[in-house]
Structure formats: C-alpha cells, structure tokens
C-alpha positions as CSV (number, residue, x, y, z in Angstrom):
1,M,118.4,99.4,109.8
2,S,121.3,100.7,107.7
3,R,120.5,102.7,104.6
4,A,120.7,101.3,101.1
5,I,124.0,101.7,99.2
6,N,122.4,103.8,96.4
7,N,120.7,106.6,98.3
8,H,120.0,109.0,95.4
9,A,116.3,109.3,94.7
10,A,115.2,108.0,91.4
11,T,113.2,110.6,89.5
12,S,111.5,108.1,87.1
13,L,110.8,104.4,86.8
14,A,113.6,104.1,84.2
15,D,116.0,105.7,86.8
16,A,114.8,103.2,89.4
17,I,115.3,100.2,87.1
18,S,118.8,101.6,86.2
19,C,119.7,101.8,89.9
20,L,118.6,98.1,90.3
21,K,120.7,96.9,87.5
22,D,123.8,98.7,89.0
23,S,123.2,97.1,92.5
24,E,125.3,94.1,93.4
25,R,122.8,93.2,96.1
26,F,119.9,93.2,93.6
27,L,121.9,91.0,91.2
28,N,122.8,88.5,93.9
29,W,119.4,88.4,95.7
30,N,118.1,84.9,96.2
31,P,115.1,84.6,98.6
32,K,114.8,81.6,100.9
33,R,111.6,79.9,100.0
34,P,109.8,77.4,102.3
35,T,110.1,73.8,101.0
36,S,106.3,73.2,101.2
37,K,103.6,75.5,99.9
38,P,100.0,75.6,101.2
39,T,97.7,74.1,98.6
40,D,95.0,76.8,98.9
41,L,96.0,80.0,97.0
42,L,94.5,82.4,99.5
43,T,96.3,80.6,102.4
44,F,99.6,80.8,100.4
45,Q,99.1,84.6,99.8
46,M,98.4,85.2,103.5
47,A,101.2,83.0,104.7
48,E,104.0,84.3,102.4
49,R,106.4,86.9,103.6
50,H,105.4,90.6,102.9
51,Y,108.2,93.1,102.7
52,S,108.1,96.9,103.3
53,P,109.8,99.1,100.7
54,D,112.5,99.8,103.3
55,E,113.3,96.1,103.6
56,I,113.4,95.5,99.8
57,A,115.6,98.6,99.4
58,E,118.0,97.3,102.0
59,L,118.1,93.8,100.5
60,W,118.6,95.1,96.9
61,G,120.9,97.9,97.8
62,V,118.9,100.7,96.2
63,S,116.9,103.7,97.6
64,V,113.4,103.4,99.0
65,D,112.2,105.9,96.4
66,S,113.4,103.5,93.7
67,I,111.5,100.6,95.2
68,R,108.4,102.6,95.6
69,R,108.5,103.6,91.9
70,I,109.1,100.1,90.8
71,F,106.4,98.5,92.8
72,R,103.6,101.2,93.0
73,D,101.7,99.9,90.0
74,E,102.8,96.3,90.2
75,P,99.9,93.8,90.4
76,G,99.7,91.9,93.7
77,V,101.3,94.7,95.9
78,L,99.1,95.6,98.9
79,K,98.4,99.3,99.0
80,M,97.0,100.7,102.2
81,G,96.1,104.3,102.7
82,E,93.4,106.9,102.6
83,K,92.3,109.2,99.9
84,S,93.3,112.7,100.9
85,P,91.8,116.0,99.8
86,K,93.5,117.5,96.7
87,H,95.6,120.0,98.8
88,K,97.0,117.3,101.1
89,R,99.6,114.6,100.4
90,Q,98.3,111.1,100.1
91,Y,100.0,108.6,102.4
92,L,100.2,105.1,100.9
93,T,101.7,102.1,102.7
94,L,103.0,99.3,100.4
95,R,103.5,95.7,101.4
96,I,105.2,93.6,98.8
97,P,104.6,89.8,98.8
98,E,107.7,87.7,98.3
99,S,106.2,86.2,95.2
100,V,105.8,89.6,93.6
101,A,109.3,90.6,94.6
102,E,110.6,87.4,93.0
103,R,108.6,88.1,89.8
104,V,109.9,91.7,89.5
105,H,113.5,90.5,90.3
106,T,113.3,87.8,87.5
107,R,111.8,90.2,85.0
108,L,114.4,93.0,85.7
109,S,117.4,90.6,85.9
110,E,117.0,89.4,82.3
C-alpha cells in the first residue's frame, strides 16, 4: 500500500482536521454503498465495511496519525486492545465502520 500524500504527523485534533481539509482525496471521497440494506440494525452493522486507519488514510490522502486522532473518540468506532501497565505503551487497534467514516466526512466537509 502506498503512503498517504500528507505524511506529516498531526500533533493535535485541530491539525488532523486541517490536514483533511487540505486533502484533495478527502474532499472528493465518495464511498460506494450497497443498494439494499439489511433491515436489522445489528446485521447492518456487522455486514458493513470496516476500515483500518491505514485504509482511511490512503483513501483520504492524509497521515495515519491524523486518522487515529480524528477517530479515536468517535462514537461507533471499534476499539480493540488491552490495558497495559502504566510503564508500557497501550496498543489499540481501530476499525472504522463505513457509516462512521461517512458521518465524519460529512461533518468535516461542511
């Protein structure tokens, strides 16, 4: 996978959002949605596409650090990892449902 266009690490959420607003890929992103949706909400949530931060960064043309900052506290993002002792780094794996990515894209594109 090729690296995102904007590889500098965003130091804050505001920097990450600024990177998005400068990204041509972010501004032109239009996900392909299935024509029919499952009627059951849980089935829909399980069936929809889930992106890694690397994939969203590539699609939107920003750094993975920017994507992690933008989505780390976003409702609906799956967070997998273990609590580590204070002296060790906590590893957290994020999976971003397509509906959450669309919601954030719409909110930040306005």
